[in-house]
Backbone as a chain_set.jsonl record, in Angstrom:
{"seq": "MWNSPVEFFAMGGYALYVWASFGLCLLVLIIEPLMIRSRRAAVVSRLRREVRAERFDKEGMK", "coords": {"N": [[-253.985, 90.248, -132.605], [-252.355, 93.33, -132.163], [-253.299, 96.577, -131.355], [-251.937, 98.796, -130.675], [-248.706, 100.056, -129.597], [-248.602, 99.912, -126.821], [-250.387, 97.868, -126.149], [-249.003, 95.776, -127.335], [-246.622, 95.644, -125.758], [-247.818, 95.04, -123.341], [-248.616, 92.475, -123.711], [-251.053, 91.061, -123.633], [-251.675, 90.841, -120.917], [-249.776, 89.149, -119.936], [-247.284, 90.228, -119.706], [-245.283, 90.513, -117.693], [-244.334, 87.875, -117.299], [-243.524, 87.221, -119.952], [-241.618, 89.258, -120.672], [-239.817, 89.005, -118.578], [-238.866, 86.45, -119.093], [-237.604, 86.853, -121.578], [-235.639, 88.677, -120.713], [-234.162, 87.143, -118.847], [-233.176, 85.138, -120.522], [-231.566, 86.681, -122.235], [-229.709, 87.595, -120.36], [-228.435, 85.177, -119.654], [-227.321, 84.534, -122.138], [-225.408, 86.497, -122.318], [-223.796, 86.156, -120.029], [-222.818, 83.498, -120.149], [-220.742, 83.191, -122.266], [-218.783, 84.8, -121.066], [-218.224, 83.405, -118.697], [-217.221, 81.037, -119.787], [-214.91, 81.989, -121.035], [-213.474, 82.763, -118.784], [-213.133, 80.295, -117.438], [-211.616, 78.947, -119.367], [-209.264, 80.478, -119.387], [-208.341, 79.886, -116.805], [-207.843, 77.123, -117.031], [-205.865, 77.073, -119.028], [-203.847, 78.488, -117.702], [-203.336, 76.729, -115.543], [-202.406, 74.47, -116.964], [-200.075, 75.524, -118.107], [-198.544, 75.931, -115.787], [-198.231, 73.264, -114.997], [-196.723, 72.23, -117.132], [-194.383, 73.747, -116.851], [-193.573, 72.775, -114.355], [-193.074, 70.08, -114.958], [-190.951, 70.357, -116.774], [-189.062, 71.481, -115.069], [-188.678, 69.343, -113.278], [-187.567, 67.409, -115.014], [-185.184, 68.692, -115.789], [-183.945, 68.872, -113.342], [-183.286, 66.259, -112.779], [-181.147, 65.64, -114.353]], "CA": [[-253.392, 91.451, -133.155], [-252.227, 94.452, -131.243], [-253.714, 97.827, -131.986], [-251.026, 99.868, -130.298], [-247.487, 99.562, -128.949], [-248.883, 99.632, -125.411], [-250.964, 96.519, -126.107], [-247.94, 94.83, -127.651], [-245.744, 95.487, -124.602], [-248.594, 94.443, -122.255], [-248.691, 91.064, -124.067], [-252.322, 90.467, -123.231], [-251.695, 90.582, -119.483], [-248.673, 88.251, -119.59], [-246.062, 90.979, -119.952], [-244.262, 90.225, -116.69], [-243.775, 86.559, -117.626], [-242.868, 87.249, -121.267], [-240.425, 90.108, -120.669], [-238.85, 88.41, -117.646], [-238.26, 85.332, -119.815], [-236.649, 87.428, -122.532], [-234.537, 89.256, -119.958], [-233.349, 86.056, -118.297], [-232.491, 84.514, -121.658], [-230.522, 87.617, -122.641], [-228.69, 87.567, -119.315], [-227.686, 83.926, -119.811], [-226.541, 84.626, -123.368], [-224.28, 87.401, -122.068], [-222.927, 85.632, -118.975], [-222.205, 82.214, -120.517], [-219.424, 83.342, -122.906], [-217.842, 85.357, -120.096], [-217.818, 82.317, -117.809], [-216.397, 80.122, -120.568], [-213.611, 82.634, -121.191], [-212.798, 82.7, -117.489], [-212.725, 78.902, -117.217], [-210.552, 78.635, -120.312], [-208.047, 81.121, -118.888], [-207.882, 79.129, -115.637], [-207.298, 75.842, -117.498], [-204.602, 77.365, -119.714], [-202.875, 78.84, -116.661], [-202.972, 75.498, -114.833], [-201.602, 73.637, -117.853], [-198.747, 76.137, -118.211], [-197.833, 75.623, -114.55], [-197.872, 71.85, -115.031], [-195.634, 72.058, -118.094], [-193.179, 74.289, -116.223], [-193.165, 71.858, -113.288], [-192.499, 68.895, -115.598], [-189.638, 70.742, -117.299], [-188.18, 71.643, -113.911], [-188.369, 68.0, -112.793], [-186.674, 66.767, -115.975], [-183.892, 69.358, -115.729], [-183.365, 68.577, -112.035], [-182.816, 64.872, -112.75], [-179.911, 65.514, -115.16]], "C": [[-253.371, 92.537, -132.088], [-252.543, 95.73, -132.001], [-252.786, 98.978, -131.654], [-249.766, 99.273, -129.669], [-247.71, 99.208, -127.475], [-249.468, 98.232, -125.265], [-249.909, 95.467, -126.412], [-247.066, 94.583, -126.427], [-246.476, 94.906, -123.393], [-248.76, 92.934, -122.471], [-249.963, 90.394, -123.534], [-252.383, 90.11, -121.754], [-250.567, 89.669, -119.013], [-247.308, 88.93, -119.728], [-244.958, 90.631, -118.956], [-243.568, 88.899, -117.003], [-242.959, 86.617, -118.916], [-241.575, 88.043, -121.21], [-239.382, 89.605, -119.673], [-238.142, 87.224, -118.311], [-237.241, 85.824, -120.831], [-235.429, 87.989, -121.811], [-233.599, 88.196, -119.401], [-232.551, 85.36, -119.4], [-231.337, 85.4, -122.129], [-229.378, 87.623, -121.639], [-227.813, 86.316, -119.436], [-226.802, 83.979, -121.056], [-225.337, 85.55, -123.219], [-223.297, 86.778, -121.09], [-222.187, 84.365, -119.4], [-220.861, 82.37, -121.222], [-218.368, 83.921, -121.958], [-217.334, 84.285, -119.145], [-216.912, 81.323, -118.54], [-215.002, 80.706, -120.749], [-212.809, 82.551, -119.899], [-212.301, 81.291, -117.197], [-211.57, 78.507, -118.122], [-209.238, 79.237, -119.83], [-207.483, 80.362, -117.686], [-207.245, 77.807, -116.06], [-205.956, 76.068, -118.182], [-203.518, 77.69, -118.699], [-202.403, 77.594, -115.909], [-202.083, 74.603, -115.686], [-200.196, 74.209, -118.02], [-197.917, 75.855, -116.964], [-197.375, 74.168, -114.538], [-196.716, 71.592, -115.988], [-194.332, 72.582, -117.5], [-192.663, 73.35, -115.132], [-192.523, 70.606, -113.878], [-191.115, 69.195, -116.151], [-188.63, 70.869, -116.161], [-187.758, 70.287, -113.369], [-187.378, 67.299, -113.7], [-185.275, 67.369, -115.918], [-183.194, 69.044, -114.407], [-182.793, 67.181, -111.968], [-181.518, 64.693, -113.523], [-178.679, 65.713, -114.348]], "O": [[-254.257, 92.63, -131.238], [-252.108, 95.928, -133.135], [-252.847, 100.029, -132.292], [-249.766, 98.114, -129.255], [-247.067, 98.298, -126.95], [-249.087, 97.492, -124.359], [-249.916, 94.387, -125.82], [-246.794, 93.431, -126.09], [-245.838, 94.336, -122.507], [-249.015, 92.199, -121.518], [-249.914, 89.268, -123.039], [-253.077, 89.165, -121.379], [-250.419, 89.44, -117.812], [-246.29, 88.25, -119.854], [-243.805, 90.47, -119.354], [-242.34, 88.82, -116.973], [-241.834, 86.12, -118.966], [-240.535, 87.556, -121.652], [-238.184, 89.764, -119.905], [-236.945, 87.025, -118.106], [-236.143, 85.276, -120.934], [-234.3, 87.791, -122.262], [-232.379, 88.339, -119.478], [-231.379, 85.036, -119.213], [-230.243, 84.901, -122.392], [-228.21, 87.653, -122.025], [-226.589, 86.399, -119.33], [-225.661, 83.518, -121.028], [-224.346, 85.39, -123.931], [-222.086, 86.861, -121.298], [-221.025, 84.188, -119.034], [-219.898, 81.725, -120.806], [-217.193, 83.565, -122.044], [-216.147, 84.254, -118.819], [-215.943, 80.827, -117.965], [-214.012, 79.984, -120.628], [-211.605, 82.298, -119.923], [-211.166, 81.113, -116.756], [-210.649, 77.811, -117.693], [-208.205, 78.569, -119.864], [-206.266, 80.215, -117.568], [-206.218, 77.411, -115.507], [-205.007, 75.324, -117.936], [-202.388, 77.216, -118.824], [-201.208, 77.426, -115.668], [-201.111, 74.037, -115.185], [-199.226, 73.452, -118.068], [-196.724, 75.571, -117.063], [-196.257, 73.872, -114.116], [-195.82, 70.808, -115.674], [-193.29, 71.939, -117.627], [-191.455, 73.154, -115.0], [-191.524, 70.12, -113.347], [-190.203, 68.38, -116.014], [-187.489, 70.421, -116.276], [-186.589, 70.099, -113.032], [-186.444, 66.658, -113.217], [-184.285, 66.641, -115.989], [-181.967, 68.96, -114.366], [-181.89, 66.933, -111.169], [-180.849, 63.673, -113.356], [-177.57, 65.638, -114.878]]}, "num_chains": 1, "name": "protein.A"}
């Protein structure tokens, strides 16, 4: 049990480990969706270019 907020945030001497772990986890939870969105945009862009190239090839053969 903690008797004060200071003791709670000190985490019994393990505060650096505990709060760094929480911080790193929070950072990953924020960055991961941003990276996924970026990768998705790149894949969609590449697929659109491929579709345009295929259409161009088909129209050029007529």
